[in-house]
C-alpha positions as CSV (number, residue, x, y, z in Angstrom):
1,M,-27.3,34.0,72.6
2,P,-27.1,34.7,76.4
3,W,-26.0,31.2,77.2
4,V,-23.0,31.4,74.9
5,L,-22.1,34.7,76.5
6,G,-22.7,33.3,79.9
7,L,-20.3,30.5,79.2
8,V,-17.6,32.9,78.2
9,V,-18.2,35.1,81.2
10,A,-18.4,32.1,83.5
11,L,-15.1,30.8,82.4
12,G,-13.5,34.1,82.6
13,A,-13.0,34.7,78.9
14,A,-11.9,32.9,75.8
15,V,-9.0,31.3,73.4
16,P,-6.0,29.3,74.1
17,P,-3.2,29.0,71.7
18,A,-3.4,31.1,68.6
19,Q,-4.8,29.6,65.4
20,P,-2.3,27.9,63.2
21,E,-1.0,30.0,60.3
22,S,-2.9,27.8,57.7
23,T,-6.2,28.6,59.3
24,P,-8.1,31.4,57.5
25,P,-9.0,34.4,59.6
26,L,-12.5,34.5,61.1
27,A,-15.1,36.2,59.0
28,P,-18.1,38.3,60.1
29,A,-20.4,36.0,58.0
30,E,-19.4,33.0,60.2
31,G,-20.6,35.0,63.3
32,R,-23.8,36.0,61.5
33,R,-24.6,32.3,60.7
34,L,-24.0,31.4,64.4
35,A,-26.3,34.3,65.5
36,E,-29.0,32.9,63.2
37,T,-28.6,29.5,64.6
38,L,-28.8,30.9,68.2
39,D,-32.1,32.6,67.2
40,V,-33.4,29.2,66.1
41,I,-32.4,27.7,69.4
42,V,-34.0,30.5,71.4
43,G,-37.2,30.4,69.3
44,Y,-37.7,26.7,69.5
45,S,-40.9,25.7,71.2
46,G,-40.9,21.9,71.0
47,A,-44.2,20.4,72.0
48,P,-44.2,18.0,74.9
49,G,-43.4,14.5,73.6
50,S,-41.8,15.7,70.4
51,P,-38.5,14.1,69.5
52,A,-35.3,15.8,70.5
53,R,-33.4,17.7,67.9
54,T,-29.7,18.4,67.6
55,I,-28.0,21.5,66.4
56,T,-24.2,21.8,65.9
57,L,-22.3,24.9,66.7
58,T,-18.7,25.1,65.4
59,E,-15.7,26.5,67.3
60,R,-15.0,28.9,64.4
61,G,-18.6,30.1,64.4
62,I,-18.6,30.7,68.2
63,N,-15.3,32.6,67.9
64,A,-16.5,34.7,65.0
65,Y,-19.7,35.5,66.9
66,L,-17.7,36.6,69.9
67,R,-15.4,38.7,67.8
68,F,-17.9,40.4,65.5
69,Q,-21.5,40.2,66.9
70,A,-21.1,39.8,70.7
71,A,-18.1,42.0,71.4
72,D,-20.3,44.9,72.6
73,L,-22.6,42.5,74.5
74,L,-19.8,41.2,76.8
75,P,-19.0,43.2,80.0
76,P,-16.6,46.0,79.3
77,T,-14.0,44.2,81.5
78,I,-13.7,41.4,78.9
79,R,-12.1,41.9,75.5
80,E,-10.7,39.7,72.8
81,S,-12.4,36.5,74.0
82,R,-12.1,33.2,72.3
83,M,-13.0,29.6,73.0
84,R,-11.4,26.3,72.1
85,L,-13.6,23.2,72.2
86,L,-11.3,20.3,73.2
87,G,-13.8,17.4,73.2
88,D,-15.1,15.1,75.9
89,G,-16.9,18.0,77.5
90,R,-13.6,20.0,77.9
91,L,-13.0,23.5,76.7
92,S,-10.6,26.4,77.1
93,A,-11.5,30.0,77.3
94,R,-9.2,33.0,76.9
95,A,-9.7,36.7,77.1
96,L,-8.1,40.0,78.1
97,I,-9.5,41.2,81.4
98,D,-9.3,44.8,82.4
99,L,-8.5,44.5,86.1
100,D,-8.8,48.3,86.6
101,R,-12.4,48.3,85.5
102,L,-13.1,45.1,87.4
103,R,-11.6,46.5,90.5
104,A,-13.7,49.7,90.1
105,E,-16.9,47.7,90.1
106,R,-16.8,47.2,93.8
107,P,-14.5,48.2,96.7
108,R,-11.8,45.6,97.5
109,G,-10.7,44.6,101.0
110,P,-7.0,44.6,101.9
111,L,-6.8,40.8,101.5
112,D,-8.4,40.7,98.0
113,P,-5.6,40.0,95.5
114,L,-7.3,42.0,92.8
115,R,-6.7,45.1,94.9
116,Y,-3.0,44.8,94.0
117,L,-3.2,44.0,90.3
118,G,-4.0,46.3,87.5
119,G,-4.1,46.8,83.7
120,R,-5.2,44.3,81.1
121,V,-4.1,40.7,81.6
122,E,-4.7,37.6,79.6
123,V,-6.8,35.0,81.5
124,I,-7.0,31.4,80.4
125,A,-9.4,28.9,82.0
126,V,-9.6,25.2,81.2
127,G,-12.4,23.0,82.4
128,A,-15.3,20.8,81.5
129,L,-19.0,21.5,81.0
130,R,-21.1,18.5,82.1
131,T,-24.8,18.5,81.2
132,S,-27.7,16.1,81.3
133,A,-31.5,16.3,81.8
134,G,-31.5,20.1,81.3
135,V,-28.9,20.8,84.1
136,G,-25.3,21.9,83.6
137,R,-22.2,22.2,85.8
138,F,-18.8,23.6,85.2
139,E,-15.7,21.7,86.4
140,I,-12.8,24.2,86.3
141,E,-9.5,22.5,86.1
142,S,-7.0,25.4,85.9
143,V,-6.8,29.2,85.6
144,H,-3.8,31.1,84.4
145,V,-3.3,34.9,84.5
146,E,-0.5,36.0,82.2
147,S,0.7,32.3,82.1
148,V,1.0,32.2,85.9
149,P,-1.2,29.5,87.5
150,V,-3.7,30.9,90.1
151,P,-6.1,29.1,92.4
152,V,-9.4,28.3,90.7
153,V,-11.2,29.9,93.7
154,L,-10.0,33.3,92.5
155,L,-11.9,32.9,89.3
156,V,-15.0,31.6,91.2
157,E,-14.9,34.6,93.5
158,A,-14.3,37.1,90.7
159,V,-17.3,35.8,88.8
160,R,-19.5,35.7,91.9
161,A,-18.6,39.3,92.8
162,H,-18.9,40.6,89.2
163,R,-21.7,43.1,89.1
164,G,-23.1,41.9,85.8
165,S,-23.1,38.2,86.8
166,G,-25.9,38.5,89.4
167,G,-23.7,36.6,91.8
168,F,-23.4,33.5,89.6
169,D,-21.7,30.7,91.4
170,L,-19.5,28.7,89.0
171,T,-19.4,25.7,91.3
172,A,-23.2,25.3,91.5
173,P,-25.4,23.3,89.0
174,F,-27.5,25.5,86.7
175,R,-30.6,25.0,84.6
176,L,-29.9,25.0,80.8
177,P,-32.1,27.7,79.0
178,Y,-34.5,27.4,76.1
179,G,-35.5,23.8,76.7
180,I,-31.9,22.5,76.1
181,E,-31.6,19.1,77.5
182,E,-27.9,18.6,76.8
183,L,-24.9,20.5,75.5
184,R,-22.1,18.2,74.4
185,V,-18.6,19.7,73.8
186,E,-16.8,17.8,71.2
187,A,-13.5,18.6,69.4
188,A,-14.0,21.9,67.6
189,R,-17.8,21.8,67.9
190,A,-20.7,21.8,70.4
191,V,-23.9,19.8,69.9
192,V,-27.1,21.2,71.4
193,V,-29.8,18.7,72.2
194,Q,-33.2,20.4,72.5
């Protein structure tokens, strides 16, 4: 569970373009199924030398989980988060960010651009998650705030400064949790190799 939330927080939030009209609305049961799958991943204790196993997470399941099960687990500065799994390691994350609450978390200097912004804004980040041998790294390609492109460094600094992130550096490699060796982002699904 925490690594999915961490991914959302790290990318700044979650979903790009709205779902097509023909797509049925997300259901709480889809989120519950993903929560059960995450419990299996967290509880896995593969013995050394045992063969790797793969578990598939769907984009719909992740978004249902974010909407119904994890909404209260995300920081209060992040709302209405969604993800889009694009394939080849690439993903897009979208959310509404409450800049007033984010700004209140720590004093801002006169050169900090967040000092001059307020309200709730839509943030969309697009990038890639590259993983192998139990280590991951984010490669952020673009960040938009209310459809205006902003430097990626603003997202990197906002995450680093966020009180709940523990100073997480988006540009640094990180260890994948729960014995996960690889996380492959494919079109509309993610494959966990554990």
